[in-house]
N, C-alpha and C positions, 0 to 999 in steps of 0.2 A: 390561587398562588401568585403573589406579587413577582413581576419579572426582575425587580430591583434586588431580590434575594439572590436570583442567578447571576446577576450583573456583579454583586458583591462578591460572590464565591469566584466568579472569574478574574476579578482583579487579585484576589488573594492567591489563587492558583498562579496567576501570572507573575506574582512577586516571590513565589517561594522557589528555593533551588534544592529541595529535598523531596525525592519521590514519595518516601513514607509519609510526609506531610501533604502531599498531594491526594494520596489515597484517602487520608484521615478527613480531609476536607470533602471529598465525595461521598464518604460514609455519612458525614454529617449532613450532607445536602439530601441524599436519599432518605435518610430517616425523618427528615421534616416535610418531605413532598408528599401531597396526597397521592393516593393511589390512582386517581383519574387523570392525572396529568404526568405520572412518573415517566411514561414513555416519551413524551414531549420534552421533559427535562433532559433526558439522556441523549436524545437526537441534538438539541440545541447545544448540549456539552460537547458533543462530537463535531459541531459545526456544521450540521447538515439536516436535512428535514425527513429522509426516509434512509433506509440502507442502500449502500453504495449500488447494489445490483437491481435496484429500481430506477435508477439513472434520472432522478428528479434534480434538476437544475434550476437555479433561480432566473437565470438569463437576464441579469442586469450587469452591465459592463461599468466601469469606473466613471465615465462621461456621465452616464444616466444617474448614478448615484450621487455625483457632484450637482447634477441639476436638481435632485430631491433635498439634498442638503441646503442648497441655495433658496429653495421655495420654503423649507421649513423654518431657516433662519431668518429670511429677509435679507440675506446679505449679497453680496456681489459675486457672480460666478467666477469673474477673473481673480478675485481676491482669494476665493476658494482654491481654485486652480494653482495659483502661486504658493499658497499654504501647504498644498500638497506636495508641490515640487520640493518644499523645504523639509517637510516632515517625513514623507515617504509612507505615511499611513493614513488612509481616509477615515479609519475609526478615531484617530486622535483628531483630526481635523474636524469631524463632526463634533467631537466633545468639545473642543476649544470654542467653535463658532457659536454652538447652542448654550455655552455657559456665559455668553454675553448677552446681558439684558437687552431685549427688543425696544427700539425707541420709535416713536412716531405714531404708536397706536392710539385711536380715540379712547378705548377702553383704559388704557394705562394712563392717558392724560387726565381721565376723569376719577382715576384712583380705584377703578373696580379691578378686582383680582381676576388675573388671566391664567391662574394656575391650571395646568393641563390634568387630563384624565388619568388616573394611575394605570399603568400597563400591567397586565397580567401575563403570565406564561401562555396561557391559552389564546389570548389575543394576539400576542407577537407571533406565536407558531402559525397559527390559522392565517393571518394576513401574509405572512412569508410564503405560506403554501398557495395562497391566492395568486401572490405575484408569480410563483413558478408555474402555475397552470394557465395563467392568461396566454391566450394566443389569439392569432387572426387580426384582422383590421382593428387599429386602435390599441393592441396589446402594450405597446411601449407606453403609450401615455397613461394606460390604466395602471402599469406597474409604478411608474413614477408617482401616480396620485396616491397608490396605496402606501408606499414608502413614506412620502411625505407626510401623509396623516400619521403614521407611527412616530416619525422623528418629532412632529410638533408635540406629541404627547410624551415624549421621552426625556428623562432627565439626561444631562451631558454624559453621564457614565452609561446610562442604558443605551444611549445613541451610538457610543463607540462600538458596543458589542454587537448591536444590530447591524451596523454598517460592516463591521469585520465579518459577521455571519453571511451576510448577503453577498459579499464579493469573495467568500471561500478563503478568509485569511484571518481566522480566529486566533492563531497564534499561541494556543495553549499546549498543544502536542501531547494531549492526553490519549494514551493508547488504549485499545480495546482491552488489553490484559489488565490494565490498571482499573478500568471500570469493572471488569469480571471480578478483580480482588475486592472492590468496594461494594458491589452487590452481594458477594458471598458474605461479607461481615454485616452488612446491613439488614440482610434478610435471612441469613442462616446463622448470624452470630459468630461463625468461624471462618477464618481465611481458608482453612482446609476444604470448605465446600467448594472452592474455586474450581477443583478439578472435575466435579460433577456437572456444574454449571457450563464449564467450558466445553464439555463433551456434546451438551444441547447446543451450544453456540457453534460448534462445528458443523453441525447438520442444519442449523437454521441460523445463521450469522446476521441476526438482526437485534441488536442489543435493546432497542426500545421495546420491541415485542416481548423479550425474554425478562426485562425489568417489570413489565406490566403483569405478566404472569406470575413472577415472583411476589409482587406486592398484593395481588389479589388472591392468589390461590397456594403460595408458599412453594418450597422445594417440591412437594409432591406435584404440583401442577405442572412440573417440567417434564414429567413422564409422558404426558400426553403428545409432546413435540416429536415428531417423526420426519424421516426423509420426505420431501415434498418436491415433485417435478416442478420446476420453475423457481425453486429456491436453491442458489447454488451452494455447494459444501465447500468447506475449507480445504484447499489442495494439500495432499501429501507432500513432503519435501524431502530431499536427499542429503546424505553427508557426502564428502568426497575424500578420496584417498589417490596417492600417486604411485602406489605399489600394488601390481596385480596379485602378487603372491599373499599380500595382506588382505586383499579384497576377498580373495577365495577362503582365507581363513576365517574371516569375519562371517563368511556365508556357509560355514560348515563344509567346504569343499565343493558345493555345487550352486549354481544360480541360474536364473534367466537373465540372459544378457540382450539388451536391445539397442538399436540404434538411437544416439541421441541427437536428434535434428535441431537445426539452428533455425527455430521459427517461434511461434507464439503458441504458448500453451492455451488449449481451449478446453472447456468443460461444456459438453453438449447435452441439451435437455430436449427431449421429444415426447411431446403429448399428443397423440393422433398426428395430424398434419402441422401442429405448431411445433416450430423449433425455436429454441433460445440458446444464445453463445455467451458464456461468461469467460473473462480473462483470469489469469492468476491471482489478479487483485479483486475479483469478484465483480468487476464491471460489466455491464451489459454492453456486449460488442456485437450485437445480431446484426445491426444495420451496416456494419463494415464489411460484412462477409456473406452476402446474398448466395454466392455460389457454394459455400460450405453448407449454408442451410437448405439448399436444393439437393445436394447430394446426399446430406444426412436423412432428408425426408424420404427420399427414394431407396437408400441402401440400408437404413437401419430397421430390420425386420422385428420390430416390437411396437406394441400399442404405446407404452410408456418406457421411457429408458433414460438413464444418465450414463454417458460415457465420456472419456477423456482422451485428448489426443494433441498432437502438435501441428498446427497449421503452418506450411512452409510455401513460400513463394516460389514459383516455378518459371523458368525462362520459357516463353511460349514458342521460341523458335528451336530451341535445343532440347527442352524437357529436362535441363538440369536444375538443380536446387539452387536457389539464390540465397545469399546471407540475410539475416535477420533484418538489418538496416533497410533492405530493399521492401521487405514486408511492411515496414512502417508507414509506406506509402498508402496503404489500405486503410490507415487510421485516419480518415478524413470525413468531415460532414458532407461536403459537396464533391462531385465528380466520381462518386463511387464507381458509375458504370464504367467510366473510362480507365480507372485504377485497376478495376476488375479484369479488364482486357489486357491491359499492360503487364499487370503482376497477377496472373491466375493462382490459385492456392490449391494444394492438395493436403488434406487431412490425414495425418498418420496416427491411427487410434491405438492406445497402449492399455487402457484400463475400462473396466465395467464396474459401475458403482451400484447400479440400481436397475432392475428390469420387472415391469409388470407387477408391482407390489412387493417384490422381494429385495431385501437389503442384501447386497454383495459385498459392502465395505468390511463386514464382519468374517468374510470367508477368504480362506488363503488364495495367494495369487494364482496358482495354477487353475483353480476352479474359476476364478474371474476371467482368466485369459480363454478358458474353453467356452465360457458364456458369450465373450466378445465375438469368438469365432463363429459361434453358433448364430448370433443375430445380426451379424454384418456381412452384407453382400458387397465384396469388393467390387470396384470399377473405377473408371476415370474420375479422378478428383477425390477419391476415398480409399485408402489402404490401411492394412494393419502395420504397425510399427515392425519392421524387420527384427526378429527376435530368434534365439537359439538357446537351447538349455546346455549349459556348460559345466564340466566336471574336471577340468585340468587346465594348467597354466597355458600350454601351448595353443590350445582351441581359443582360449580367452584372448590371447595376444593377436592371433590371426583374425578372429572377429572384430577386433579393435582396428586392425589395419584395414580390413573391408570397410568398417564404417567410416574412417578417414578417407578412403579411395572414393566412396561414394558421395563425398561432399559433407559429411556428418561432423559434429563437434567431438564426437568420441562415442562412448557407449554408457549405458546405465545398466548396472548390475544389481539385480533384484532377488532377494530371499524367496525360496520356494517352500519352506518348511510349514508346518501346522500353524506357526505364529505369524505367517506373512499376512495379516490383514492389512487393510487400507487405513493407515493411521492419519486421519484427518488434522491438519494443521500442525503436524508434528515432524520434525527431523529425527531420524534414528537410523541404525544400522541395517535397517530392511531394504533400504534403497542407497546405493553409493554411485557417485559420478566417477567416471575414470574418462577424463578428457584429453584432447590431442597433446597438451603439453603438461601433462601432470606426471612428468618423470624427471625427479631430480631438481634441478634449479627451478626457482619461481619463475617460469617462463609463461605460465598460464594467467589468465585474469582473475580479478576478484571484484566483487560488487561491493562497494563501501558506500557509507552514508556521509554526506557533509554535515558536520556539526558546528563548523566554525570557520572563519576567514581571517585573513591577513591582507591588510592594505599594500597595495602595490607602490613601487617606487619607480623612477626614471620613466622607461616606455610604459610601464604599467600604472602609473600614477592615474588616479581616477577610477581604477577598477581594483580587482582583486589579484595579489600577487601569488598567494597560494591558499590552499583549502585544507582544514583541518578534517580528516577522514577517520570513520570509526567503523568497526565491526560489531555485529550484533550478539549480545549474550542473552540468549533465550531463558537461561536459568533464572537471570535477575531482571530480565526486560529492560536491560540498559544497553548503551552503545559506548564502546570502549576504544579509545583512539589507537590508531595503529601507523599513521603517518600524516605528513604534511605534503601535499602534491601541488608543485607548481609547473611541471612539465608536461608538454603534450597539448597545451590549449592553443588553438589557432587565434589569430586576431579576432575573428568572428566570434570565438568562444569567449574571449575576454571582454568583449563588447556586450554580449548578452548575459554574461553570468550575474553581474549585479541585478538585472531585471528578474531572471530566473529565482533568485534567492532572496529578493527583497520582500517576498510575503512572509518568509520564516524568520526574519530577524526578531531578536528579543534582546532585552537590555542585559541579561545574565546568562550564565551557563544553564542550559536546561536541566531539570531534576533527573532526566534519564540519562544523561551524559556524564560519562567518568573520564575526566582529564586532569593530568598534571601540568598541562601547558595552558597558557593564557591567550586566547584569541583575541584579535581586535574587535570583532565581530562575532556574536554567538547567534546560532540558528536552531530553531526546531528541527530535530532529526526528520527530514522528509524527502530529500532529493538523494537519489541513489545514482552513483556514477561507475563506470567500469574502469578499473585501475590495474596496471601492470607493473612489475618491479624486477630488480636483478635477483633479488633473494630475501628471504625472511631471516631476520637477526634478532638477537635480544637487545633491550633496551630499557634503562631505567627511566626514561621520559615518556613511555607510552603505557597505557593501562590495559591494553588488549591481553588477555590471559596472564595478568600480572600474578606472579607466584606459582603458576602452574608448571612452570619448567624450572625456573630459578627464583628462589624466594625474593629477591630484590629487583626483578626485571620483568618485562612484559616483552610482547612480540611487536616487532617494528618491520616495515617494508624499506628495504635498502633501494635508493634510487627509484622512487615511485613515478609513474608517469601516467596521465589520462590518456584513454585510447581513443578518445573522441565519441565514446557511445554512452549517451544518456539513458539510463534504465528506468524510464518512465512507466514501463511495464511491471516493475517491482515495488511492492511497499517496502519501507525501511526495514521492517520486521522479518523481509524475504531476502535481506541481503547476506553476504557471506558472514557465517557465524565464527566465534572465536574457537569453537571445536574444529571447524574445517581448517583454520590457520594453524592450529596446533598440530594437526595430523600432516599438513603440508610441510611444517618445519621439521617434523620428526623425519618424514620421508627424504627431505633434503639432507638432514644431518646423517642419515643412513648412506647415502649416495657418496657424501663426503668421506666417511669412514672407510667405506669400500675402495674409493680412489686413493 
């Protein structure tokens, strides 16, 4: 399969503003893709080489890519650097310089055709994989040489997308759910098959692998895919409410309440002595937490297990829990030993998903909790999340206050009925967050996605004056605007925001963004920020939950402010949902009525 087919499709997707059209383009692509390369096509469409949990990185920075473009084009490195400063997109730089006919070649002087070899998907993918795997002495030169060879044989358009892929800035913003829709239509004939394919995706989140099975074995082939230790499961997510009475009502009068720790969610996989840790975003974070690996190896008394918990930084002098921001010091490639001593971690386990061949995700929560207690020997560095079965409002409030006193964010209230299975990748009323400030006014934070930006003026000239923020609608897989935030940014934030957001700039509103406002700069939904506000209000200007409360209005955050917390641990699809904001608004309105 020619890589030019993929490059053409990327260009068409980049130019569309409609999500339905994006899905249709993907269906068209999958239908014409040979089964032997469909997995490679899916990976390249995602802008990656392997699923996130394998942690395959290309390891080529912008400087090295510019050197490869220079070698492939025969141009000047200084000219390429200047062009990059002007355009802000190395893909466009590659496209422009390679569109300029090479001069000075003896072959061209003699009139001999120097047309390049046509690139195939397989060659592009395999070369990028070689670049990623090159290591040791001479690896840097090998990577540059491999990329240069690709670019020499690429058309300008192909070069643009190869370069964007290699620096991790493909800019298409194609969500996994959109690819699942396209796979369901392409290989099942109906979008309704998405639900079945998604179930498999939740236990094996590797879209390339799933596409390959669908293309070679059809829908029946997906039945052989089971939970596998070493392959992370999509995490179950929670709704939120600000009224404890309503929480108990949703839980049919009783629940398991757990402390909600302010840490990093971790999915721990144990296979004999081998331990793997995965983040909420399914990234392999094993190397960041050797202390967690060691206690898991010693204290999880099962040959094979998948358990889940919250890793919390602990003050080594006082034993007190430290906030999430302190834990992020552990997310480093170097100096892990020093960080481990300064910010030791205790893992608080709260769920059991798989033990020695048995799938526990299909079992009710009380059974999962009993199994967790059975296989975990608690000790220094590893504990079970503090939990209590609750049947009345008074005890729920007391447990909440206890959690706050202990330094937690609040509590998680979890259903304990027969239906309380582990719903991978889904939000629902089986789990409800009740955090510190979920009481009345909007004094609690929300995690919102940056979808646009507005140019700054005066002191903020040259940077962004405000960001257009959106909540996630899982029903439509779209992002709906809820506020413009311009407060709370330090001078340091304002200086680095353009750099953080630059990789995601696109020339038009993204197909997955619903907005009535026109931003100066549109962005691929990718970056999640924590925001706080005075209250939620109705607004005809914002699309969040538009028509859900009043026919002609959506929800907006009044006086929004950035808290200073970048939620790089969350994917955009894990941001605050419109359902959560609706519930917060209803709780706020109830308080006003009581007042």
